N, C-alpha and C positions, 0 to 999 in steps of 0.2 A: 504493499500500499504506499502511495506517495505521502511522505510527511515532510512538508517544507521546514526549513530551519531559519534561524534568526541572525541578523547582522550583529546583535549584541553579544553573541557568542563566537569568538574568532575561531575556535576549533571544535571539531566533532570527532568521534571515534569511529573509524571504519575498520572493521576486523581487528579491533584493539589498538589501532594506530591512529594518533591524532592527525587529522587533515584539515587544512585551512579552508575556510569557506570562501566563495567567490566574492569579490568586492562589488558593491552596488554599481550598477551600470550608469555611466554618464552618457546620454545619447549624443552621437556625432551627426545624426541625420534623423529625419522623422521615423518614428517607430509606431506602426499600427498595433496596438496592444490587442485589438480585436480585428481579425482579418475579414470579417463580414460573412464567413462561411462555417466556421466551427470554433471551438474553444481551445485551439492550439495555443500554447503559451500561458494558458489560464487554468485554474482549477476551482472547484466549488466546495463550500463547506456550509452545512446547515446545523442548526441546534439539535434536531432530533435524529439525523441520519449521518452526521459527520461528513466524511468524504464521499458517501453515496448520495444519490439524489433520486429516490424512488418516486417522489412526488412530482419530479420534473419541474422544480422551482425555477431552474435556469435552463432555457433552451434557446436555439437560434432559429429566427424566423425572418425570411425576406431581408436579410442583410442586417438584422437587428438582434440584440440580446433581449429576449423576452423574460422578464421576472414576474412569476405569477403572484408572489407575495404570500404563498400558502405556508411558508415557514420562515423564521428568522434565520439569516445567514448572509453569506456574500459570495461573490465571485472575485477571485484574486489573481494577481499576476504571480507567476512562479518566480520571476526574478525580482530583485530589489533594485531601486533607482534613486538617483540623486541629481540635483542640478538640471531640472527639466521644466518644460512648459507643457502641462497637461491640458488637453481640451476633450470634452465629451458632451454629447447632446442627449437629453432625456425628455420623455413625455409620459404622462400618466395614462394608464389603461382604465378600464371600467370597474374592475373588481375592488371592493373596499372591505369585504367580509363583515359588513354591518358596522363599521367604525363610525363614530360621530365626530371624531377629531381630525385635524388636518392630515392630509396624505403625507407620508413620511418615508424618507430614505436618506442616503448620504454617500459621500465619497470619503473613504478612509485613506489618509496620506501617511507616508512613513510608517507603515504598519510593521511591527516587530513582535517577536515572541511566538509562543505556540498558538496554533489556531484555536479559536474559542476563548483565548485568554486564560486557559487552563481552568476550566469550570464555568466560564461564562458563555458569552456569544462572540464578543469583538476582541480582536487583537489589540494590543497597546498601539495607539495611533492618534492622529489629529484629524478630526472629522470636518470636512466641508459640508454643512447641513444642506439638505435639499427639501426639507419640509416646507409646505405651503406658508407663505408669510415670513419664513425664516431662512430663505435660500441665501447661502453665503455666510451664515453664522459659523463660528469656529468652536468646536467642542473638544476638550481634552479628555481622552479615554485611557484609563490606566488598566492593564491587565497584569497577569502574573507570569513569571518565568517557569521553567520546567520544575524548579524547586519550590514554587509557591510564593516567591518573593515578588513584591510589586515592582514592575518595570516603570521607572519614573518617566513622566511625560510632561512637558511644560512649554508655554509660549509666553511672550510678553508683547504688550500692545500699548498704544496711546488711546485712552478712552475718555468718555464722558459718561456720567451717570444720569440716566433719564428720569423723568417723574415717576416711572414704575420701578425705580431703584436698580434697573438693569444696566450693565456696562455695555456701551456701544463703541465701536471703533470711531475715533476722531483724530485725524492728523493734527499733532500739536497738543493733544490732551495730556492728561496725567498718565504716567506709566504705571502699568499694573501687570503683574505676573500671574499666570493662571497655571496651577498644577492640577486642577480639576475644574469642572464647571464649564460655563458657556460664555462667549464673547459675541454679542449680537452684532449684525451688520449695521452699517452706519445709518440707514433710514428705516430701521425696524419701527413699526408703529407702536408707540407706548399703549399699554393695556389692550393689545391686539387679542381678540377673541379667537382662539384656535379651534374653530369649528370647521368641518370639512367644506372645502371649496370656497372658503372666504378669502378675501384679498386685503392686504394692507393698502393704504392710500398711495404709498410711494413704491409699491412692489415693481420690480423689474423682471420677474419671472414671466414667461409667456402665458397667455390665457390657457385654460384647461383644454387639452387635446393637441396643443401646438408644441413644437420643439423648443426647449430652452438650452442655450449653450452656456456651459460653465467652464471657466479656465482657472487653473491653479498654477501659479508661477512659483516654483520652489527653487529659490536661488540661495545657495549657501544655507544659512540658518534663518531665512526669511520665507514667508508665504504671503503671496498676494492673490486675492480672489476677485475674479470678474464674472459677472452674470449678464449675458446678452450684451457684452461690451462695456458694462458699467463697473468700475472698481468699487467694490462694496465692503472689503475687509482687508486687513493687513496685520501681520504680526512678525516678530523678530526674536532673537535669542531662542530659536525653536530647538527642541530636543525630544526625540531623535531627529536628525535632519536627512535621513535616508531610510528607505524601506520599501515594502510592497505597496501596491495601490489596489484597493478594494472598492467594489460597488455593492451596496447593501440591498438586501431584501428585508423589509420591515413591516410586512403586513398589508401591503398595497401593490396592485398590479402596475407595472410600468415597463418602459422600453428604453434601451440605450443604443446609441449608434455613434460612429466616428470617435471611438475611444482610442486616443493616440497621444503620444508625447513627441516633443520636438526639442532640439537644442535651445539653450537660452540665447537671446540676441545679445 
């Protein structure tokens, strides 16, 4: 069974002999992480079935990745990457499984450690949120290593505190370090009611059923997030600053296409 390994552990034992893991890839040219035909270079993991996918949560249809949302999990790159410009497009499907709250998913950046975070669902990573009204939020996710110890994850950003007491990115604002929790995108509507298919007044996500383009520019220890061409969030002093890239399944049907990375300009 394929069991991916982590960039935080420099050596593994192969037949009792320590072997160095591959360094994260820095793209020299555009790399299509999804080739539009099959899941070559990717693998899937779900909460209930691990590396198997009997529910077919992740399938390929008409040049798109179809996520049924029937289980929590993700599709992940087998390789780790650093210093790249990620772009991906997504749109929501019809299935919500009776949910009353906003459609939810995310892109996990710099994912490291064991799949499932050893007992949970998500690997240690930095999430670019895709939930309705919150597209571009940054969430710090901490999982455990193979020995059960927490893998530290942190980001720092310039923020302002809104009337709802939530920190939003604001260039020139006060510096704040996040070792857990959420950094909201710069125009997140205060007191936004997170009911399904509602929109914030300044949302830049496309309307329901249309494609939304998200870009994550990961340069050194910084991450900049763009949604449909609008810069909506930024952080620095990011740790870890390399890892796998994951697309979530979080209870809602959706589609992904044009999942690729390019060299930084």
